matplotlib code that plots the C-alpha trace (Angstrom):
import matplotlib.pyplot as plt

x = [242.7, 245.9, 244.9, 244.6, 248.0, 249.6, 248.0, 249.2, 252.7, 252.8, 251.6, 254.2, 257.0, 256.1, 256.2, 259.7, 260.9, 259.5, 261.2, 264.6, 264.1, 263.7, 267.3, 268.6, 272.0, 274.1, 275.4, 273.0, 272.0, 273.0, 275.9, 276.4, 276.5, 279.0, 281.3, 281.1, 281.7, 284.9, 286.1, 285.7, 286.9, 289.9, 292.9, 295.7, 298.9, 301.9, 303.9, 301.5, 301.7, 305.5, 305.9, 303.2, 301.5, 298.5, 296.9, 294.2, 293.3, 290.6, 289.3, 286.9, 285.3, 282.6, 279.8, 277.4, 273.6, 274.5, 276.6, 279.9, 282.9, 284.3, 287.1, 289.1, 291.1, 293.3, 292.8, 295.0, 296.9, 299.3, 301.4, 301.3, 301.3, 297.8, 296.3, 296.6, 294.4, 291.8, 291.6, 291.2, 288.4, 286.7, 286.9, 285.1, 282.2, 281.0, 277.2, 276.6, 276.4, 273.1, 273.2, 270.4, 267.6, 268.1, 271.9, 274.2, 277.3, 277.7, 280.8, 281.5, 284.1, 285.1, 287.6, 289.4, 291.3, 293.6, 295.1, 296.6, 295.6, 298.7, 299.3, 298.7, 302.4, 303.8, 307.6, 310.0, 310.7, 307.0, 306.9, 310.2, 308.8, 305.6, 307.6, 310.0, 307.1, 305.5, 308.8, 309.6, 306.1, 305.5, 302.1, 300.2, 298.7, 296.9, 298.8, 296.2, 292.6, 290.3, 286.9, 284.2, 281.1, 278.2, 280.0, 278.5, 280.7, 280.3, 281.2, 284.7, 285.5, 287.6, 289.8, 291.9, 294.3, 296.1, 299.8, 301.7, 305.0]
y = [265.6, 267.7, 268.0, 264.3, 263.7, 266.3, 264.7, 261.2, 262.6, 264.3, 261.1, 259.0, 261.4, 261.5, 257.7, 257.7, 260.3, 258.3, 255.1, 256.9, 258.1, 254.4, 253.3, 251.4, 251.8, 249.0, 247.6, 245.6, 247.9, 251.2, 253.6, 253.6, 249.8, 249.7, 252.2, 250.2, 246.9, 248.2, 249.9, 246.6, 244.3, 246.3, 245.1, 247.6, 245.6, 246.0, 247.2, 250.1, 251.0, 250.7, 253.0, 255.3, 255.1, 257.1, 257.8, 257.2, 254.2, 254.0, 250.6, 249.5, 246.1, 244.1, 242.4, 239.8, 239.3, 237.2, 239.9, 238.1, 240.2, 239.0, 241.5, 244.1, 246.8, 249.4, 252.7, 254.7, 254.1, 256.4, 253.4, 249.6, 248.7, 250.3, 248.0, 244.5, 245.1, 246.8, 243.9, 241.5, 243.6, 243.7, 239.9, 239.7, 241.8, 239.0, 238.5, 242.0, 243.9, 244.7, 245.4, 247.1, 245.0, 243.3, 243.4, 240.4, 242.4, 245.9, 248.0, 250.0, 252.6, 252.7, 255.2, 254.5, 256.9, 255.4, 257.8, 257.5, 259.1, 260.7, 260.4, 263.6, 264.1, 263.3, 262.9, 264.1, 260.4, 259.9, 263.0, 262.0, 258.5, 259.9, 262.3, 259.5, 257.4, 260.2, 261.1, 257.5, 256.2, 254.7, 255.5, 253.1, 255.2, 254.5, 255.9, 254.7, 255.7, 254.2, 253.1, 253.7, 252.5, 252.4, 252.3, 253.5, 255.8, 255.0, 257.3, 257.3, 254.8, 256.5, 254.2, 255.5, 253.7, 254.7, 255.1, 254.5, 256.1]
z = [-86.2, -85.6, -81.9, -81.5, -83.1, -80.9, -77.8, -78.8, -79.4, -76.0, -74.3, -76.0, -75.3, -71.6, -71.5, -73.0, -70.5, -67.6, -69.0, -69.0, -65.4, -64.2, -65.0, -61.9, -60.5, -62.0, -58.7, -56.5, -53.6, -55.3, -55.1, -51.3, -51.2, -54.1, -52.3, -49.0, -50.9, -52.5, -49.3, -47.5, -50.4, -51.5, -49.4, -49.4, -49.8, -47.5, -50.4, -50.9, -47.2, -47.2, -50.2, -48.9, -52.3, -53.3, -56.6, -59.1, -61.3, -64.0, -65.1, -67.8, -67.3, -69.0, -67.2, -68.6, -67.9, -64.8, -63.4, -64.0, -65.0, -68.3, -69.1, -67.1, -68.8, -67.1, -68.8, -66.4, -63.1, -61.3, -60.5, -61.2, -57.5, -57.2, -59.8, -58.3, -55.2, -57.3, -59.8, -56.9, -55.5, -58.9, -59.1, -55.8, -57.2, -59.5, -59.6, -58.2, -61.5, -63.2, -66.9, -68.9, -70.3, -73.7, -73.5, -73.2, -72.2, -70.8, -70.2, -67.1, -66.3, -62.6, -61.2, -57.9, -55.7, -53.1, -50.4, -47.0, -43.8, -42.3, -38.6, -36.6, -36.0, -39.4, -39.4, -42.0, -42.9, -43.8, -45.9, -47.7, -48.3, -49.9, -52.0, -53.1, -54.2, -56.1, -57.9, -58.8, -59.7, -63.1, -64.5, -66.7, -69.5, -72.8, -75.8, -78.3, -78.9, -76.3, -77.7, -75.1, -77.1, -74.7, -71.3, -68.1, -66.0, -62.3, -59.4, -58.1, -55.2, -52.6, -50.4, -47.6, -45.4, -42.2, -41.8, -38.6, -37.7]

ax = plt.figure().add_subplot(projection="3d")
ax.plot(x, y, z, "-o")
ax.set_aspect("equal")
plt.show()
């Protein structure tokens, strides 16, 4: 009898482990498609290029069972000018999110990193402009507790833009 119970327990535990291994990536097409989508959809504004801005922004957003984004929250951003193009790109991703079964809403945390590709012969003016931006930036940070609940942390989306002298 003990052997039968042990055998049943082992079979049930292996089924549960297999069920956890089948969790799909929450963006239609997977991680590479998500990265390509955001690299293509995120339009770096002329203001970002002019200021030679770069930095990180972390967003939490909620998607429903149809893949629609219901709420977007900025957890952190190195500067406010980085936020607007990212929000626009997130809005373009409606109907592409897949939430776990039996949930009406699901939260995702998505970090972005925006950087510039410096020209091969970078001038002192470009270096000074990048330093000026960095020294005068105004980060958006959260001073209060941030409830994460059951959020899914997604891989960082890295976006680079080219500078011209």
